[in-house]
C-alpha positions in Angstrom: 82.1 48.0 191.8 78.7 46.7 189.5 78.6 50.1 187.3 82.3 48.7 186.2 81.5 45.1 185.8 78.6 46.1 183.9 80.6 48.7 181.8 83.1 45.9 181.4 80.3 43.3 179.8 78.9 46.2 177.4 82.6 46.1 176.2 83.0 43.1 175.6 79.5 42.4 173.9 80.3 45.3 171.4 84.0 44.0 170.6 82.4 40.7 170.3 79.7 42.2 167.8 82.3 44.1 166.2 84.4 41.1 165.2 81.5 38.9 164.2 80.1 41.8 162.0 83.5 43.1 160.7 85.0 38.8 159.8 81.1 37.3 158.5 78.2 39.4 158.5 80.0 42.3 156.0 81.8 40.1 153.7 78.5 37.6 153.3 76.3 40.7 152.7 78.6 42.1 150.1 78.7 38.8 148.1 75.6 38.5 148.1 75.0 42.1 146.7 73.1 43.9 149.8 75.4 46.6 150.9 73.3 49.6 150.6 71.5 47.8 153.4 74.5 46.9 155.7 73.8 49.7 158.5 70.7 47.3 159.3 73.3 44.2 159.3 75.7 45.8 162.1 72.2 46.2 164.0 71.1 43.4 163.2 73.9 41.9 164.6 73.3 43.5 167.8 70.1 41.5 168.3 71.4 37.8 166.8 73.6 38.3 170.1 71.8 39.6 172.7 69.5 36.6 171.4 72.3 34.2 171.9 72.8 35.7 175.2 69.5 35.3 176.2 68.9 31.5 174.5 72.0 30.7 176.5 70.6 32.0 179.6 67.2 30.4 178.9 68.7 27.1 178.9 71.3 27.4 181.8 69.0 28.8 184.1 65.4 28.0 183.4 65.9 24.4 182.6 67.4 22.9 185.7 64.5 24.8 187.2 62.1 22.9 185.0 63.8 19.6 185.5 63.2 20.5 189.9 60.0 21.8 190.2 58.1 21.3 187.5 54.3 21.4 187.7 53.4 18.3 185.4 55.2 15.7 183.6 55.2 16.4 179.5 52.6 14.5 177.3 54.1 15.4 174.3 58.0 16.1 174.9 58.4 17.0 170.8 55.6 20.3 171.9 59.0 21.1 173.5 61.4 21.1 170.8 58.5 22.7 168.2 58.2 25.8 170.8 62.7 26.4 170.9 62.0 26.0 167.0 59.8 29.3 167.3 62.4 30.5 169.7 65.5 30.3 167.4 63.5 31.5 165.1 62.3 34.6 166.2 65.6 35.1 168.6 68.3 34.0 165.8 66.9 33.2 162.4 63.8 34.2 159.9 62.3 36.7 162.2 65.1 39.1 163.1 65.7 39.3 159.1 61.9 39.9 158.5 62.0 43.1 160.9 65.3 44.2 159.9 64.8 44.1 156.4 60.9 45.8 156.6 59.7 47.1 160.1 63.5 48.7 160.4 63.5 50.7 157.3 60.1 51.6 157.6 60.3 53.2 161.4 63.7 55.2 160.3 61.4 56.8 157.4 58.9 57.8 159.9 61.7 59.6 161.8 62.6 61.2 158.6 59.2 62.4 158.0 58.8 63.9 161.1 62.3 65.8 161.3 61.4 67.2 158.0 58.0 68.0 158.7 59.7 69.8 162.3 57.7 67.1 163.9 59.9 66.2 167.4 58.2 63.2 169.1 57.6 63.6 172.1 60.7 62.5 175.1 59.9 61.3 178.5 63.6 61.9 180.0 63.1 65.6 179.2 60.5 66.1 181.7 63.1 66.3 184.5 66.9 67.9 183.9 69.3 65.1 184.4 67.7 62.0 184.9 69.1 59.2 185.4 69.7 56.3 182.8 68.1 53.9 185.2 65.1 55.7 185.8 64.6 56.8 182.5 64.7 52.7 181.7 62.0 52.3 184.2 60.3 54.8 182.8 59.8 53.8 179.7 59.7 50.2 180.8 56.5 51.2 182.7 54.6 53.0 179.8 55.6 50.2 177.1 54.3 47.4 179.5 51.3 49.4 179.8 50.6 49.5 176.2 51.7 45.7 176.0 48.8 45.1 178.3 46.0 46.5 176.1 47.9 45.1 173.0 47.2 41.2 174.8 43.5 42.4 175.7 42.9 43.2 172.0 44.2 40.0 171.2 41.9 38.0 173.3 38.6 40.4 172.4 38.7 40.5 168.6 38.0 37.8 166.9 40.4 37.5 164.1 43.5 38.2 166.5 42.0 35.8 168.8 42.4 33.6 165.8 46.2 34.1 165.5 46.9 34.7 169.1 45.3 31.0 169.7 48.3 29.5 168.4 50.0 30.4 171.6 47.5 29.4 174.1 47.3 25.5 172.4 50.7 24.8 174.2 48.8 22.1 176.6 52.5 21.5 177.5 53.9 25.0 178.2 57.4 25.3 178.7 60.6 27.8 179.0 60.6 28.0 174.8 56.8 28.7 175.0 56.7 32.6 175.5 57.4 32.8 171.1 55.3 30.2 170.1 52.7 33.0 168.2 52.1 33.2 164.9 54.7 35.0 162.1 52.1 37.8 161.6 51.2 38.3 165.1 54.4 39.0 166.5 55.2 41.2 163.2 52.0 43.3 164.2 53.4 43.4 167.8 56.5 44.7 167.0 55.1 47.4 164.7 52.9 48.2 167.7 55.8 48.7 170.2 57.8 49.9 167.6 55.7 53.5 167.4 55.0 53.6 170.9 58.7 53.6 171.3 59.6 56.5 168.7 56.3 58.3 169.8 57.7 58.0 173.7 61.2 59.0 172.5 63.2 55.7 173.8 67.1 55.9 172.2 67.6 52.7 170.2 69.9 51.5 172.5 67.7 51.4 175.2 64.7 49.2 173.4 67.5 47.3 173.1 67.5 46.6 176.5 64.1 46.8 176.8 63.0 44.5 174.7 65.5 41.7 175.9 64.9 42.2 179.5 60.9 41.9 179.1 61.4 38.6 176.6 63.9 37.0 179.7 61.3 37.8 182.0 58.4 36.5 179.8 60.1 33.0 179.4 59.7 33.0 183.2 56.3 32.7 183.0 56.2 30.0 180.7 58.4 27.7 182.2 57.1 24.5 183.6 58.1 25.4 186.9 56.0 25.5 190.2 57.0 29.2 191.3 55.0 31.9 192.8 56.2 35.5 193.9 54.2 35.4 197.1 50.7 37.7 198.3 53.0 40.6 197.7 55.7 39.5 195.2 52.3 38.1 192.6 51.0 41.9 192.6 54.5 43.4 191.8 55.6 41.2 189.2 53.8 38.6 187.1 55.1 35.2 188.1 54.6 31.7 186.5 51.9 30.5 188.4 50.1 33.9 187.7 50.7 33.6 183.9 49.6 29.8 183.9 46.6 30.7 185.0 45.8 33.4 181.9 46.9 30.0 180.2 43.9 27.9 182.2 41.5 26.1 180.0 38.1 27.6 179.9 39.5 30.4 182.2 41.9 32.5 180.7 41.1 33.0 177.7 37.4 33.4 178.0 34.8 35.2 179.7 33.8 34.5 182.5 34.1 30.8 181.6 31.3 31.4 179.1 33.4 30.1 176.4 33.5 34.3 174.5 36.4 35.9 173.8 38.3 37.5 177.2 39.6 36.3 179.9 42.2 37.1 182.7 45.8 38.1 183.5 46.6 39.7 180.4 49.4 42.1 182.2 53.0 40.9 180.3 55.1 42.4 183.3 53.8 44.0 186.0 50.5 42.7 187.3 49.0 46.3 188.8 47.7 46.8 185.2 44.9 44.1 185.7 44.6 45.3 189.0 43.1 48.4 187.9 41.1 47.3 185.3 39.3 44.6 187.0 40.8 41.8 184.6 43.5 40.0 187.6 43.1 36.7 188.6 45.1 35.5 191.5 44.3 32.1 192.3 46.7 30.0 194.1 46.7 27.1 191.7 48.8 25.4 188.7 46.2 25.1 186.2 46.2 22.9 183.2 46.8 24.5 179.7 45.5 24.8 176.7 42.4 26.0 174.7 39.0 24.5 175.1 38.2 23.8 171.6 40.5 21.3 171.2 39.8 19.3 174.3 37.4 16.8 174.0 34.3 17.8 175.4 30.1 17.3 175.4 27.4 19.8 173.9 24.5 20.3 176.1 22.8 17.1 174.4 25.2 14.7 174.9 26.9 14.9 172.0 30.5 15.2 171.9 31.4 18.2 169.9 34.6 18.7 167.1 38.2 18.8 168.2 39.7 21.6 166.7 43.5 21.1 165.0 45.9 23.8 166.0 48.8 21.5 164.2 52.1 19.9 165.2 54.4 21.7 163.1 55.5 24.6 162.4 54.5 24.9 158.9 50.9 23.6 159.6 50.4 25.3 163.2 51.1 28.7 161.0 48.7 28.0 158.2 46.4 26.9 161.0 46.4 30.3 162.3 45.1 32.1 158.6 42.1 29.8 158.5 41.2 31.0 162.0 42.0 34.3 161.3 39.6 34.2 158.3 36.9 32.2 160.0 36.4 34.0 163.2 36.0 37.3 161.6 33.2 36.4 160.8 30.1 37.0 163.2 31.3 36.4 166.9 30.4 33.3 168.6 31.0 31.2 171.4 35.0 29.8 170.4 
């Protein structure tokens, strides 16, 4: 019954993708003189439709939850709208175009070069005969999440990288759209990194699309302004909104032992087991205030006020300031 329903949904999706591509995308590509990249555009249509489904699901499910179980009232309503722009660009607009016309051809070139050199990427599915698709999906999911954990830790441990990633943490009114509030350069680096890992372990392209989509939906839940946790056991199996909120906590989630130096806690993207194994978990049962310490009004040891860092309000201002922080923080390490 469930398998039939899933297959029906897949068939419907394929029909919509085919219609959209033939009726809109393909004619527009040929009109613009881009017929040589038409295959990439077909794949891009799939990502676009998945993004539409994700945004609809987020709005229909998480928006009512935020209204019913909010952690706090927003101090800046405009901030949520700005985060929605990030989500729109990342899942429907500019970013997919950037990825499919730069990253995808690059990955195809790497894969072709490996075939010419008679190098076959390691394939996890070949470890056992007749592996069920759900089992291989789960294995790929766990492996990618493991590498994503270490990528996330690097964002918090390397000065210039934190300069970019701190944009994500600067949202003091964290909400259902905040997952995509990232610097475009940081997102491009992460997508390239995960695509390389996926290629190295033999993730089929069709499964990779679903893996990314499933992960993004869960991360949207984690960032939502909802007073939800999964209980003592559940919190250790899946990253909850409360657990991830501690990662965004001022002076805790992005600082080492609250000393103002790079580090933090709760780096797990989906599975808290990595935080538990590598001693970076913080299960404090609190819905903490979010933001970055240097954007808050605070006093120095001598009682004088410390300067408040501007992270920008609009999209372009935030992107520009992120580049400036990257250059600034690439200098010798100091307290942030």
